[in-house]
C-alpha positions as CSV (number, residue, x, y, z in Angstrom):
1,M,12.8,-8.9,0.4
2,A,9.5,-10.6,0.2
3,K,8.1,-11.8,-2.9
4,K,5.3,-9.8,-4.2
5,K,2.0,-11.3,-5.6
6,A,-0.1,-9.7,-8.5
7,F,-3.4,-9.9,-8.7
8,V,-6.2,-7.6,-10.5
9,L,-8.8,-5.2,-9.1
10,R,-11.2,-3.7,-10.4
11,L,-12.0,-0.2,-9.8
12,Q,-15.0,2.4,-10.5
13,P,-13.4,5.1,-13.3
14,E,-14.2,8.0,-10.5
15,M,-12.1,6.4,-8.0
16,L,-9.4,5.2,-9.8
17,N,-8.8,9.0,-11.5
18,A,-9.1,10.4,-7.2
19,L,-6.2,7.5,-6.7
20,E,-4.3,8.4,-9.8
21,K,-4.5,12.3,-8.7
22,W,-3.5,11.6,-5.0
23,A,-0.7,9.3,-6.2
24,A,0.9,12.0,-7.8
25,D,0.6,14.4,-5.3
26,D,2.8,12.6,-3.0
27,F,5.1,11.4,-5.8
28,R,4.3,7.8,-5.9
29,S,3.0,5.0,-8.6
30,I,-0.8,4.1,-8.6
31,N,0.2,0.9,-7.6
32,G,2.4,2.3,-4.6
33,Q,-0.2,4.5,-2.9
34,I,-2.9,1.8,-2.9
35,E,-0.1,-0.4,-0.9
36,W,0.3,2.5,1.2
37,L,-3.2,3.2,1.8
38,L,-3.7,-0.8,2.4
39,H,-0.8,-0.5,5.3
40,N,-2.3,2.1,7.2
41,A,-5.6,1.1,7.2
42,L,-4.1,-2.8,8.0
43,Q,-1.7,-0.8,11.1
44,K,-4.7,1.3,12.4
45,A,-7.2,-2.0,12.5
46,G,-4.5,-4.1,14.0
47,R,-4.6,-6.5,11.4
48,L,-0.4,-6.4,10.5
49,K,2.2,-8.4,12.9
50,K,4.9,-6.3,14.6
51,P,8.0,-7.0,13.1
52,S,10.1,-8.8,14.8
53,P,13.3,-6.8,16.0
54,Q,15.2,-8.9,13.4
55,Q,13.1,-7.4,11.0
56,K,14.1,-4.1,11.8
57,E,17.7,-4.0,12.3
58,S,17.7,-5.7,8.2
59,K,16.0,-2.1,7.2
C-alpha cells in the first residue's frame, strides 16, 4: 500500500462540526470522511488516474 503523507488542515469550527456529524453518520473517522470526499470529488472531476488492471487485481 502506498505510504500516506500527513499535513495540517485548518477548518472553520462550523465546517468541522458538520464533518464530524457526517462522519459519525457514515461510521467513518473524520480523516476517513475527508479522504472519501476528496476521492469522490477528484474522480468526478476526472483528476484521478484509472487504476491499471494489475492494481485492480491486488485489491
